[in-house]
N, C-alpha and C positions, 0 to 999 in steps of 0.2 A: 570178325566184324559181328557188329550187334546186330538185332532182327529187323533194325530200321532198313537194312539194305536188300536190295531184291539183285537177285544173281540175273544177267542177260549174258546168253550166248554171242560172241563175238557176231558171227555173221547176221543175226535175227538185226542185232545193235544197227549193224551198217546197211541191211535192209529197210529197215525204218528209217531211220536216217538218211538214206538216198531217196524215199518217196518222199521225206518233208521237203527236201531243198527242189525237188522235181515241183512238187504243188505251187514252188514260187515260180514257175515259167523256168528255172533252169535244165540246162540240158543233162539226159542219164549219167553220159558219161562223165561231166560234169560234177553232177550231183554225186555221182558214187566216186569220187577221187577224194571230196571234203569229206566223205561219211567215211572211208575207209582210212583218212587222215585222224580224223578226231578219235574214232574207235581205237586206230594205232597208238595214240596217246594214253588212252582209259587200260589200252591192254600193259604197256609200261608205267602203269600207277601212277602217271603224271594226269589224274583225275580234271585237274583245272583247266586243262586245257580239250579235255574232250568232248562229250556230248552234251554235257552241264549249259555249253554254250551256243548250243542249236539256239533255241528261244532267242537270244539275244541277235544271231546272225541273221533269223529270219526276221525278225524286226526291222534290222536295216536296209534289207532287200525292200518292205513294205513300204520302209520312210522316205525312197527312192537315192539312199545315200551310198549302196551299192549296188552295181551293174549284176543283173542274175548271167547275161551272157557278155561280157565283154570283148573287142576286139583286139587279142594283147598283139602288139605290133613290136617286132626287133628290129634293130638298127643297128649294122653294122660298123662298129667306129673303128679298128685297124684290126691285125690279123687274129690279135689276142682278147680283145676289149668290142664289148656287143653293150648295147643300151634298150632297156626293154620298156615301155608306155602298158602299164597292166589295166588302164580304161577302168580305174574303179570298179574292178571285180573282186571277188573273193580272193584275197593275200594266195591262197593255197594255189589257184592257179596260175596266176604271174610265177612263184614260186617253184613248182614244178617247170616250167618251164625255162624259168631262168637256168638253173640247174642242167636241163638237157643241153641249155647251149652253152654254158661253161664247159660242160664235159666236150660235146663236136668242137669249141675254141680249143681246149685242152689236148685232143686228138693229134692233131695237127699244128699247134705251138708250145707244145710239152705246158703252157699254163692256161686258162680260160679266166676272165674275169668280165662281170655281169651287172650291169650297175638299173636298179629297177626301181621306176617313179612313179605315182599316182596310181600305188596299191591299198591292201588296207591289211590288216591285223591276218599274216598268215598262220596260226596254231602254233604248234610243237616244232621249236626251229630244229631239232635231230630231223626231224622226214627229210628235211632235203640232203642232210649232210651222208645219212644214209642209204638213201637213196645214190649217190656217188659212190660210198664206199664198196655197196653192191658191184657196182661196174668196176671197181678198181682203182678210185681215185682219190687222193687226199683231199679233203675240202671245207671248206669255211663257209659261215654264212653270220649274216648280220644284217640287223634290223632295227628300225626303233621303232620308238610308238607313243601312245599318248601321252602325256606329264605323270609322272610317280614319284618321281624323287625328287630332292631339294639338289643346287649342286652343293659340296660341302662349306658348309658357315649358314645357307639359306635356312629357311624354314618353310618354302611353298611350293611346292608340287611344279619341276621344270623338266627336267632332263625324262623321260622314258626310261621301263625299267630296261630297256635295250638288251635282249638277250642276244650272245653269240652262243656259235655251235660249229663244234670242230669234229673231224675224222679221220683215220689212219686207219688201212684196212691193214692185216697182217696175212699170215699164209696159211697154219692151220690153227695157230691159238687165237684170245678174244681181240677183237678190234677193238681199237680206243674210240670212244663216243662221246663227246662232251655236250653238254647242255647246258647254258645258267645264265641266268638274269644277272644284273649287277645288282640285285638287290638281296637281302638278309632271304626272304625268301619271295617267290615269284608272287606277285600281284594276284593271279588268276586264282592262286589259292587261298588267298583274305576274300575274294570275290565268292569262290567256292564255300568258305566257312562260315559266310554272311549268309549264303542261299539256306545251308544246314543250321542256322542257329548255334554254332560252334563258337567259343572265344578262340582267340589267339594268345599263342604266346609273348611275354615279354621283350619286349627290345627289337622288337619287329618294325612299329609304324606310329606314328603320330596322328592325332587327329587335326582337325581343321584348324583347330586352335592353337595348333605345336605340341601338345603335349602328348607325354606317351600314353597309350590306351592296349586294352589285350579283346576291345570291342570288336570285331571284325566289320559291323557296319558304318563306324566312325573311322577306322584306320582306311575303310574304302574311298570314303568321305575328304579323307585328311592323303597324308604321303605314305609312304615306303620308306624307312631307311636303307641307303648302299650297303653292301657287304664290306668289312673291311674299313668303313667310317669314308676317309678322304680317296682312299686306294680304289673303293669300287665307283667312287664318285668319279674320278679322273677316266677309269675304263669305260663308264654309262658317256661320258661326254666325247670317248672316242669313238665308241660303236654310233655316236648321233652325228660326228664328222663325216663318218665314212659311208653312211647307208644313207642319212638326210642331206647335209650340208653338198656332198661330193655327188648325186646321185640327180639332182633337181628337185627332191620332194620337199615336203613339209620337215620341220627342222625346229630347234632352239622351245618346243612350247607351241607350235603350233598344230601339230598331229593331234586330229579331234578325234574324241573320248569316244569309247566304245558304247559304252553303258549311257553316257552323258549329253551328248550332244548328237544331234542329229540336221543339225543347218547343213551342211555339205560334205560330199565325201571328205577321208582321211587325209588324202594323199600322203601314205606311209611310203618310207624307202628302206631297201634292201640292197645287198652286197653280197653276191656269193662269186667265191675265187673255187675252182677245179684244178688242180696240179696232178699231172702222171708221176708215179712212184719211179720211173725208167730213166729220169731225166739222168741221175750220175751214175747210176749203176746198172746191169739186169734185173728185170722184175724179178726174178728169182732168188737174187742175192738179198734185194729190199725187203721180200718175202721172209727170207732166213733170219734178217738181222732184225727184223719187228716181233718173232718167233721166240728169238733171243731173249729180247729186251722184255718182254712178257713173262719168261720162266725165270730170268731173275731177279724180278718185281717181284712177282709173287712167292721167289724163294728165301726173300730176304727175312732177317726176324721180325717178329710181330710182336707189337706193341700190346700193355696188359687190356685184358678185356676182348683181343681181338681174337677170330679162328681162324682168319686169311686176308690177305690183303689183296682186294679186287683192282681190276682196270676201269677206267670211267665208262660208263655202259652197261657191265654186268650185271649189276644190282637189277636197272631198267629191262634187261632180256629176261632174266631169270624171271621175273613179277611176271613178264607180257606169257612165258610159257605155263605159269601158274595156273594165269587168269583164262590159257586158251582151255586149260583142263575145266576148271570148274566154274567158270563164266565170270563176266566182270562185275563188280559189286557197285550198285547205283544208288543212290540212298533216296529216302521213299520222298524230299522233296522237290530232287532234279526228275524222279519217274513221275511226280504232279504235273511239271514243270513239261516233260514229255507229252505226258497223255493231252493235258489244255492243248497242246502245238495237234497234234495227230486229230481231235474234234475239232479246232478251226477250219484245219488246213481240208480235213473231208478225205483223208487218203483212208484204206482199205488197210488197216494195220491197229497192231495191239503192244503194247508192254504190261 
């Protein structure tokens, strides 16, 4: 990491972030939840979904398109299904409430399905499946987002990056944690590159005229490309159908941009699933089978250039442990943004 980065302890970054959200009228508990979630993304190396987003979130609260104190309502549909109205609050709050509800339903029915509408961007998708994983559940999380990629064959942004996350707990071995957008690169990483005045690699995005670009600012104003060409586009469409069309949220290009549209709330949609792992066998047997799967996977012959085979989620967990020791590297541009917010809010804090 170059000298243009400042290393900040996770606990201090969480404290300052909490104060910034509180300064906009948010309850301390809610502010701390969001702050911890953002710092968790930084710890896992997903800096695009970390504290760099704070200025954007605060601006949206000030513009009145995000409710700092939402009245989140849960409506039970069946013994295994609930629906949640996020009341245009921060998506983190609706997301955690939804996963808690999904787990409660699963404890009674074996599986819990929760659809959320009238929500907003909810940060790193892994947050919610990791929450369920720690409670022993298999889980999945879907969310739509503002237009970022074209349908295959198109040239204008229509589908969101629409990340999907899933987690499967193990016994003593590494658990499986997947978090992936349907783009070649997460759109937030392009935004972070633009913030840091850095170029992006070829093949990630098109500018607003439909031409390939390595300029992060042009890419952010244009479109991201789906991973796997038509396959990524088809999966993004599936996530749009499940989290947008099915839940009653905005869909098909109607989710408002986080950065460019402050005309009204986003009305993003999410869909959460929690599954008890003891539905077909005892929990201990499931854990043993998962452990054996991980051991078999990691003992397979390795391709040239690889020292080991990793389970999804392992690289991020290792990064988190490293950054807990060294502090979180925050770029000078993001530090400057946060210092401006500290000055604007008048809080007693420093970075």
